[in-house]
N, C-alpha and C positions, 0 to 999 in steps of 0.2 A: 101691124102693117103700117107703113108710112104712105099717106095719100099725096097726090100732087100738090095739095095746098099746104103740106108740111105737118098735117095733123096725124095723130096716131089712132088706130082702131084695131080691133081683134087682138087685144093684149093677153098674154099668158105669162104666168110667173110660177116657177117652182123653187121653193126655198131649200137651200142646201147649207147646213150648218158645218163649219169647219171643226176639226178635232184638235185638241190641245193636250197631247200626251204628257208633256212636261212644260214648265214655264219657258216661253220663248219659242216653242215649237208650234207651228200652225200647219196642219195637214188637211188635204182635201181628198175626197173619194173620186178618183177618175172615172170609175164605172158609173157612179151615181150622176156625175156631170154629163157623161155621154147619154144616159137615159133621159135626163132632164132636157138636154138640147133637142133630142128627137121628139120627145113628148110635146114640148112647147111649140116647136116648129110645125109638127103635124096638126096640132089643135088649131093654130092660127090659120094654116092653109085650108083646113076644113071649114073654117068660118067664112073665108072670103072666096074660096073656090079657085082663084087664079092669081098669080103674082108675076110681075115682069122679071123678078130676080130675087136672090137671097143675099143679104149682107150680114156680116158677123162683127160684133164688137165685144170686147173682153177686158177683164182685169189684167193689167200688164204684169209681166214678171213671174207670175205663178207658173210653175214648171212641172211637166209630166214626161215620163219616159215609158214607152210601151214596146211590146214585141211586134216586129214588123209582120210576122206570119199570122199570129193569132189575134192581133189587135188588142191584147190584154195589157193593162198597166203592170209594170214589174214591181211597183211599190206605191206608196202614197204620192200623190201630187203635193208639191211643196208650195204653199201660198207665198205671195210676195212679202207677206209679213213675217215669214219664218226666219228666225235668227240663228239657226244652228251653224251657219257658216261665217258668223261674224268674226270669230277668231281667225279663220282662214284668210278673210279679207284683210285683217290687220297684218298677218304674216306676209301676205303678198306685197304689201307696201314696201317691204325691205327689198323686193325685186324690182321695184319701180312700177308695179301694176296697181292702179287704183281702181278697185271694184267695191261696190256696196253690196251688202247681203240681200237687198231687195232685187238686185239684178239676177238674171238667170244663170250666169256663167258658173258660179260656185255651187249653186243648187244642182245644176246638171252634173257637174263633176262629182258631187256627193252621191247622187243617185247611181251614177255609173260605178263609182268605187264600191258602193254597197251591194249592188245587184249584178254587176258584171266586172269584177275586179280584173279579170284576165282580158277583157275586151274581145271576147270571142263569140258574143251573141249578136244577132242582127236586130238592133234596137233602133227606135226612132224617138227623137226629142221634139217637144213642142211647147209653146205657151198655149193658153186655153183657146186662142183663135185657131191654132194649128190642129188641136185636138177636136174642136168642133167641126172644122172642115173635113177632117179625116172621117168623122162619123157621118156627116151629111153626104159624103161621096163614096161611102162603103169602102174606105181605105184606098181610093184611087188617087187622091191628091194629098201631098205632104208639103204644105206651103205656109208661109207667113208673109206679113207685109212690113215695110220699113218702119212704120210707127211702133211696131212691137219689137222688131229687130234692133231698133235704135236704143232700147233700154235693156238689152240682153247682156251687155258687156262683151259681146263677141264680134263686134264690127271693128274695123281698123280705127285706131285713134290718131294716127299720124296723117298730116296733110289736111287740107280743107276741101270739102266737097262742094262743088257748085251745084246748081239746081238740076243739071242734067247728067251728072256723073253716075256711073253704074255703082251698085253696091254689091259687095261680096263678103263672105265670112272671113275673119282674120285667121289664116291658116296657122300662124305662129301661136296664137292663143289656143286654137284647137289642139295643137301639138302639146302646148304647156299643160293642158288639163287632160290630155290623152282622150280627146273626144274624136271619134272616127268621123270624118267628113260625111260618110253615108248616113250618119245619125241626124244630120242637120236638114231642116226644111228648105225648099227652094224659095227664093225671094221674088215675090210678085207685087204688082201694083196694088195700092189701096183701093183704087177704083178701076175696074176692068174685069173682063170675063176670065174666070179661073178654071172652073170645071162644072159639070152638071151635078146638082144635088140629087143623085139617083136614089137616095134613101127617102125622098119625098115624092108624093104623087105628082106626076107630070114632069119630074126631073128638071125643075127650074135651074137656071144658071146661077152659080155663086159669082157675084160681081162686085162685092165690096168687103174689105177686111180692114179694121182699124182699131187701135187701142182706145180704151174708154175715155181718157181725158181729151185726146185728139178728136174723138167722135163728138164729145160735148162741145168742143171748139167750133167745128163746122155746123153742128146741130143748132147752135145759137146764131148762126149766120156770120161768124167771125172769119170771113173769107178775104178781107182786105188787110194789107199791111198796117199794123198798129191796132187792129181789133183785138179785144181781150175779153176773156170770160173767167169767172171764178165759180168753182163747184164746192159747196159746203155740205159735206157728208160727215162721216165719223172724223175724218181729217178734212183738209181743204187743199185744192190745187188751183193755182192761177196760171193761165197760159196766154201768151201773146203771139199772134201771128206776125212773123217778121219777114215773110216772103220767101224768095227763091235762094237766098244765101244763108249760110250758118251765122250764128251770132258772132260779134266781134272777138269773143274770147276763144273761139275755135269750135271744133266739132265734138266728138265723143271723148269720154274719159276726163273731161275738164269741167270745172264749174266757174262761173263768173266771180268777180270780186265781191259781189253782193249775194252770193249763195244760191244762184239759180243754175239750171241745167239746160243744155241744148236738147231739143227733141225734134225728130222728124214728125211733122204734123200729118202728112199723107203724101202719097205719090200718085199722080194722075197724068196720063198721056206723056210719060217719060220725064216729067218734071217733079222735083221735090219741092214741097212747101215746108219751111222750117218754123220752129217756135222756140220760145224760152219759157221754162216752167219753174214756178216757185211753189214751195210745199209747206203746209201747216200740219203739224202732227196731231194736234188736238183741236177739234172744232165741235161737231155735234157730240163727241164723246164727253165734253165738259157738261153738257146738259144731261146726258145719260148718267153721269156721276152724281149730279144733283138729285136725280130720280132714284137710282138704284143703291147708292152708297150713303148719301147725306140725308135723303128723305125730305128735301125742301119742296119737291114737286111730285105729284102723282104720275105725271107723264111729261114728256118733252113738249107736247102741244100746249100744256098749261102755262108754259113759261111766258107766252105773250100776254095772257091775262094778268098774271101775277106781276110781271115787270111793268105793265101798263098802269098799275096802281100808284106809281111814283113817276114824276116828270124827270127826275135826275137821280143819280146814285148817291148824292151827298158827298162827293169826292172820294167815294169808295172805288178802288180799281181791283180787278181780278186779272191775273196773268194765266192763260190756259196753257200750262206746260206739264200736263199730267205724265207725259213720257218724254219730256224735253222739248226743245225748241228747234224748228226747222229753219227755213229761209228767214232772214239772212244770217241768223246766229249760228245754227247747227251746233247747238249745245245740248248734248244728250243728258248732261247732269243738271240742267235747269229744272226747277220744279214750280208747280203752281203756288200762288199765294193770293190772299186777300190783303189789301192794305188800305188804310184810311178809315177804318171802322171806328164808330163812336157809340155813345149810349143811344143815339137816335137811329142807328142803323137797324133796319128790320129786314124781313124776308123779301119784300119787293126790291129793296136796294141791292141785296145780295144777288138776286136772280138777274136784275138788270145789269149789274156789274159783270156777270158772266157773259151776257150777250154783248156788252160793250167790249169786253176783252177779246172775244173772238172777232168782232168787227175791227178793232184796232190791229189785231194780227193780220186781218185781211188787208188793211192799209199798208202794213209792213211788207206784205208780199207784193203789192202793187208797186210800191216805191222801189223795191229791189229789182223787180222784173223790168221796170222802165229803165233803171240804171244799167242793168246788164244787157238789155236788148238795144239800148240807144234809141228807144221809141217813146213817144209821149202818148198816153192813152186818154182819149177825150171822154169816154164813157165806158162803164164796166157792165158787162152782161153777167148775170148770176143765175145759178140754178142749184139744185140740191135741197134736201129736206129742210134745212134751216131757213131757206128763203120763203117758206110759207108763214114765217113769223114776221109781222109788220114792224114790230119794235126792233128786231135785229136788223132788218133791211134799212130802216131809217138810221140806226147807229152806223151801219156800214157806209151809207151815203155821206153821213157827217164826217166819219173818220177819213174817208178817201177824198172828200170834197169834190166828188164827181157824181153825175147822175148814175143811178143803178137801174139797169133795165132787166126786168124779170122775164124769164122764159115763159112762153105760152104753154109749153109741155114740161112736165117734171122729168120725163124720161128722155132727156136730150141726147143721151148716148145712142139710144135706138134711132132717134130722128137723124142724127149725124151719120150713122152707118147707112141708113136708108138714103140720105142725100148722095153719099159716095156711090152707092149701088145704082141710084137713079141717074146719076151723071153718066155712068157706063152704059145704061140701057136707053138713054135718050129722053127720059121723063123730064129732066132739066137740061138745058143746053149748055149751061156754064155757071160760073160762080155768081154772076149777077142775078141769075134766076133764083139761086139759093138765097141770096141776100133779100130778094124781093118777098119771099114767102116766110122767111124766118124772122118775123116781126115780134118784138116783145109784147107781152100782154099789158104791162104797165111800166111806167118810169117813175122812180122815186128820186126827187131832187134833194140835195143837202139843205138842211134848214137850221143848222146849229154849228157851234164851235167844234173844231176837229179834236181838241184836247190832246194833241200829239205830245206836247212837252210833258204834261203830267203823266201820260202813258209811258213815255220812254223812261221816266224816272222810276215808275213802278217796275217796268221790264228789267231794268238794271239790277233791281233787288232780288230778282228770281234767278239770275244767272249763276252758273258755277256752284250750285248748292252741293253737288256730289262731284268733287274734283276729278275722281278717277273716271267717271263717265264723261265729264266735260272734256277730258283729254282725248277721247275717241274721235277720230276724224276719218270718214270714209270717202 
């Protein structure tokens, strides 16, 4: 539960492991997700007794299809990480359709082709926010918000939307993929009353829906144009709030010259707030690699203590490209490397080099997002598991040459969803109220050289290692 001061209480978590039936396939159990949503929500409500409303945040792009009458999933939910439609995305480029396999469009088409090839069943599609709301309302509300719809690949790509333009599904794209319009959820505001959560005691109103990265953006108080946050988890996402107009390079289906993507941050009171997003494919996963595969660390948490044994890496650089490079390079054939090692290189230098490499990639994202957004970021707010590591945070501040402000709450996605719900119910009157309560717990100032020239030399050595994969462009 999010309190009026922006703090979290009455937390509940249910772990759900994905299934990997074959390499590149990542499936989720829709029934287990439904059970977890209701279990966690009911437990939190029992702890606090009463809430002003319910807000939902979710992993974007993950796709589920279910029977409208029974409410049962027709097959597995496909995670945003699932790559089974990568070949389809490449084939579609010949038609002039640019879609990525992490978007919902081709995942939905695959599920329909597999479980309803004749298109004669009454089915419903949703990302995980839609599925959660369906469960919470006992099947009465089939909805999504623009922050999730904007990364579906199923909104119109032509024209530029202003902050107050209406959104609708692209009927031509639905026809291309043989997606019945009845399958699609209604588009509702990210902040506003949607329906009663009748599956919960007292039927509180659902009043907020938002994708996870956008939730983190507002959860860190990034409500003004030019505010930016970075989330460092398995990968990393950097988002800049750019206000009521799309980025200079257009709306959906396009990326900027520096490899960033437009996002709808949220919709409130009829107005869209836009953002620009940059993506890192390997962040915390590089530390997991040191733990699970290399054996240099017993846990990711140990990295701060080990890296702290040396004041510098001794000119050793590590490029975190375990599954390729995202923004700005988008080189799926790039691979990780250590470079600059000598006889004096030891375990502390290698661990610190990994932290430095992720931090330098964070600076890459920041530079790219600033260039594509046409905005200068004065300070960077940061959250995610890696920000508990003080060595990493200092490396990030040095690489970006900006103050790094650390979130007071680790679960900023939950806070952000709560902020949007609270704006709808009057707990906070407006964005300035959000900015006032979403204060960082600490600020880390840059204290050393940014090492950018040396970093870019190392980065160039990692690129195009597998030419066939480097040629893939989504």
